[in-house]
C-alpha positions as CSV (number, residue, x, y, z in Angstrom):
1,M,68.3,114.6,89.2
2,K,66.5,114.8,92.6
3,E,66.1,111.9,95.0
4,F,63.4,111.8,97.6
5,K,63.4,109.3,100.6
6,C,60.2,109.4,103.1
7,C,61.0,111.0,106.4
8,K,64.6,112.0,106.0
9,M,64.4,113.8,102.8
10,T,67.4,114.1,100.3
11,F,67.6,115.6,97.0
12,N,70.6,115.8,94.7
13,F,71.8,118.4,92.2
14,T,74.2,118.0,89.6
15,A,76.9,120.3,90.0
16,F,79.4,121.9,87.5
17,L,83.1,121.0,87.5
18,T,85.8,123.0,86.2
19,I,87.9,121.5,83.7
20,W,91.4,122.4,82.6
21,L,93.3,121.0,79.4
22,L,96.8,120.1,80.8
23,V,99.2,118.6,78.1
24,G,96.0,116.9,76.6
25,V,94.8,115.6,79.9
26,K,91.6,116.7,81.4
27,S,92.0,117.6,85.1
28,Y,89.0,117.7,87.2
29,E,88.6,119.7,90.5
30,N,85.7,119.2,92.8
31,I,84.4,122.3,94.3
32,D,82.3,122.9,97.6
33,E,79.0,124.1,96.5
34,C,77.9,124.3,100.1
35,E,80.8,126.4,101.3
36,L,80.7,128.7,98.3
37,G,77.0,129.4,98.3
38,L,76.3,127.9,95.0
39,D,73.7,125.1,96.1
40,N,70.1,125.5,95.5
41,C,69.1,124.2,99.2
42,D,66.4,125.5,101.0
43,E,67.8,127.8,103.9
44,N,66.6,125.4,106.6
45,T,68.3,122.2,104.9
46,N,71.8,120.8,105.6
47,C,73.9,121.0,102.4
48,T,76.5,118.3,102.3
49,N,79.2,118.4,99.6
50,T,79.9,115.1,97.3
51,V,82.4,114.8,94.7
52,G,80.7,116.4,91.7
53,S,77.6,117.4,93.5
54,Y,76.0,117.9,96.8
55,I,72.9,116.8,98.8
56,C,70.3,118.7,100.6
57,T,68.9,117.0,103.7
58,C,65.7,118.0,105.2
59,Y,64.2,116.0,108.1
60,C,61.0,117.8,108.5
61,G,59.4,119.0,105.2
62,D,58.1,118.4,101.7
63,G,61.6,118.9,99.8
64,R,60.7,122.3,98.8
65,N,59.9,123.8,102.1
66,C,62.0,122.4,104.9
67,T,61.0,123.3,108.5
68,V,63.9,121.4,110.4
69,S,66.9,120.6,109.0
70,D,68.6,118.6,111.8
71,T,66.9,116.6,114.5
72,S,70.2,116.1,116.5
73,M,69.3,119.0,118.5
74,G,65.5,118.4,119.2
75,I,65.0,121.3,121.5
76,R,64.5,125.1,121.5
77,L,63.4,128.0,123.6
78,V,60.6,130.2,122.7
79,D,58.8,133.1,124.1
80,G,62.1,134.5,125.6
81,N,65.6,135.2,124.6
82,E,68.8,133.6,123.4
83,T,69.4,132.1,126.9
84,S,66.0,131.9,128.7
85,G,62.6,130.8,127.7
86,L,59.9,128.4,127.4
87,V,61.3,124.8,126.5
88,E,59.8,122.9,123.4
89,V,61.2,119.5,122.2
90,L,60.8,118.1,118.6
91,R,59.0,114.7,118.1
92,N,57.7,113.3,114.9
93,C,58.6,116.6,113.2
94,E,56.3,118.7,115.6
95,W,57.3,121.3,118.4
96,R,55.5,120.9,121.6
97,S,56.1,122.1,125.0
98,I,57.0,120.4,128.3
99,C,54.5,120.1,131.3
100,D,56.1,121.9,134.3
101,D,55.0,119.0,136.9
102,Y,58.1,118.0,138.8
103,W,60.2,120.5,136.7
104,T,63.3,121.3,138.6
105,D,67.0,122.9,138.2
106,E,68.2,119.4,137.3
107,D,65.9,119.3,134.4
108,A,67.0,122.7,133.3
109,M,70.7,121.5,133.5
110,V,69.9,118.8,130.9
111,A,68.0,121.2,128.8
112,C,70.5,123.8,128.7
113,G,73.4,121.4,128.2
114,K,71.5,120.1,125.3
115,L,70.9,123.6,123.9
116,G,74.9,124.2,124.2
117,F,75.0,126.4,127.1
118,L,76.7,125.6,130.5
119,P,74.5,123.3,132.5
120,Y,75.8,124.6,135.9
121,A,73.6,126.8,137.8
122,A,70.9,126.4,135.3
123,G,67.6,127.7,136.6
124,S,64.2,126.3,136.0
125,Y,60.9,128.2,136.1
126,R,57.2,127.1,136.2
127,R,53.6,128.4,135.0
128,G,55.0,129.6,131.5
129,I,53.0,132.5,129.8
130,F,50.7,131.6,127.1
131,R,48.7,133.9,124.5
132,D,45.1,134.3,124.7
133,G,43.4,131.9,122.5
134,E,46.7,129.9,122.2
135,E,46.4,125.9,122.2
136,V,49.3,124.5,124.2
137,Q,50.3,120.9,123.5
138,Y,52.8,118.8,125.3
139,W,55.2,116.0,124.3
140,L,56.5,115.3,128.1
141,D,55.4,115.3,131.7
142,D,56.8,114.5,135.1
143,V,60.3,114.9,133.6
144,Q,62.7,113.9,136.4
145,C,66.3,114.2,135.5
146,T,69.4,113.8,137.7
147,G,71.3,116.5,135.7
148,N,73.6,114.0,134.0
149,E,71.4,113.0,131.3
150,V,72.1,114.3,127.6
151,S,68.8,114.6,126.5
152,L,65.3,115.2,128.4
153,F,64.0,112.1,126.6
154,D,66.6,110.1,128.5
155,C,65.0,111.1,131.8
156,P,62.3,109.4,133.6
157,H,59.4,110.9,132.0
158,K,55.6,110.3,130.9
159,D,54.4,110.7,127.5
160,T,50.9,111.7,128.4
161,H,50.0,114.6,130.5
162,N,47.3,116.1,132.6
163,C,48.4,119.7,132.3
164,G,46.8,123.0,131.3
165,R,48.0,125.9,129.3
166,R,49.5,127.4,132.3
167,E,51.9,124.6,132.9
168,R,54.8,125.3,130.4
169,A,58.4,124.4,131.5
170,G,61.2,127.0,131.2
171,V,64.7,127.6,131.9
172,H,67.2,130.3,132.3
173,C,70.7,129.0,131.0
174,L,74.1,130.2,131.4
175,D,76.3,131.4,128.5
176,T,80.1,131.7,128.9
177,D,79.7,135.7,129.2
178,D,77.7,135.1,132.5
179,V,80.7,133.7,134.3
180,A,83.9,134.9,135.6
181,I,86.7,133.6,137.8
182,Q,88.9,135.4,140.4
183,L,91.7,134.7,143.1
184,V,90.9,136.3,146.4
185,E,93.0,136.3,149.7
186,N,96.0,135.9,147.5
187,T,99.6,136.5,148.9
188,T,100.9,136.4,145.4
189,L,99.6,136.9,141.8
190,Y,99.4,133.1,141.2
191,S,97.8,131.7,144.2
192,G,94.8,132.4,146.2
193,I,91.2,130.9,146.9
194,I,89.0,130.3,143.8
195,E,85.9,132.3,143.4
196,L,83.5,132.1,140.4
197,R,80.8,134.8,139.5
198,I,77.3,133.5,138.2
199,R,74.7,135.9,137.3
200,G,76.5,138.6,139.2
201,E,77.1,136.6,142.5
202,W,80.5,135.5,143.5
203,R,80.8,132.1,145.5
204,S,83.6,129.7,146.3
205,V,84.4,126.3,144.9
206,C,84.4,123.4,147.4
207,H,87.7,121.4,147.8
208,D,86.2,117.9,147.7
209,K,88.1,115.9,145.2
210,W,90.2,118.9,144.2
211,T,93.3,117.9,142.0
212,D,96.3,119.5,140.3
213,K,94.2,119.0,137.0
214,D,91.4,121.2,138.4
215,A,94.1,123.9,139.4
216,Q,95.3,123.8,136.0
217,V,92.0,124.3,134.4
218,A,91.2,127.3,136.7
219,C,94.6,128.9,136.1
220,R,94.1,128.5,132.5
221,S,90.9,130.2,132.6
222,M,92.3,133.2,134.2
223,G,95.2,133.4,131.9
224,L,97.8,132.4,134.4
225,P,100.5,129.9,134.0
226,F,98.9,126.6,134.3
227,T,101.2,123.7,133.3
228,Y,102.6,123.1,136.6
229,A,99.6,124.5,138.5
230,K,99.2,122.6,141.9
231,K,96.0,122.3,144.1
232,G,95.5,124.2,147.4
233,I,92.9,123.2,150.0
234,N,91.5,124.4,153.2
235,G,91.2,128.0,152.4
236,K,91.1,130.6,155.0
237,F,88.0,132.0,156.5
238,E,87.2,134.6,159.0
239,P,85.3,133.5,162.2
240,G,81.5,133.7,161.6
241,E,82.0,134.2,157.9
242,E,79.3,132.3,155.8
243,V,80.9,130.6,153.0
244,T,78.8,129.7,149.7
245,Y,80.0,127.5,147.0
246,W,78.7,127.3,143.3
247,L,80.6,123.9,142.4
248,S,81.8,120.9,144.6
249,Q,83.6,117.8,143.4
250,V,85.0,119.1,140.2
251,N,86.5,116.6,138.1
252,C,88.4,118.1,135.3
253,Q,90.8,116.2,132.8
254,G,93.2,119.2,132.6
255,D,92.5,120.3,129.1
256,E,89.2,122.1,129.7
257,E,88.9,125.9,129.2
258,S,86.7,126.4,132.3
259,L,85.9,124.7,135.4
260,L,82.3,124.5,134.1
261,A,83.1,122.7,131.0
């Protein structure tokens, strides 16, 4: 039996149950066709197990061919690699670009966070490439995020644009492999000034609002004992030394795996 619904399309297949005869009583065991790979769902659908059956969900497609399985993400990178590229967003089952007018690192932070990357130190770039003869279409223009939004659609923006082909917005996102942490100027193995390496550059962490919970997260991320970690502030510096920072006003709960989480 197949069930179809407009826009969000679901179709249901009857599944086989394994039956045992135990002392004259039929015992039924439900199996997870999705996990076992026994479903007939299109590769782009979401398969959900139900009692005695399963449901294939396709948000954009005709039921046989599914182009988008889940609109919760609604954002992707193209013409780049896993962490960098031009930003496209999904609306009405169609992927389009974002115009780079007013496009900043704060916008990139929101985009990268939505993509599942670390939002801090995300970088933006403008004037994205295009292929000869390629028609570029846009969903958003004049995006102006603060960096704290969940989605680019939550930021002030325009749904109309005045952009040409050379104005596609792009991002450089951070993965956890791009980040390292160390203690410097330490008198013991367990104390010192914290530095973060992001894209190959080491910088400090500003102590504004620095707490014991922040110290616990820092120690945990370095593989050090962290349960009773205490904050330290006013790190030493040499006369004339220039200090640069990656983070300020860190506000950890204490159970995060990284200061960037």
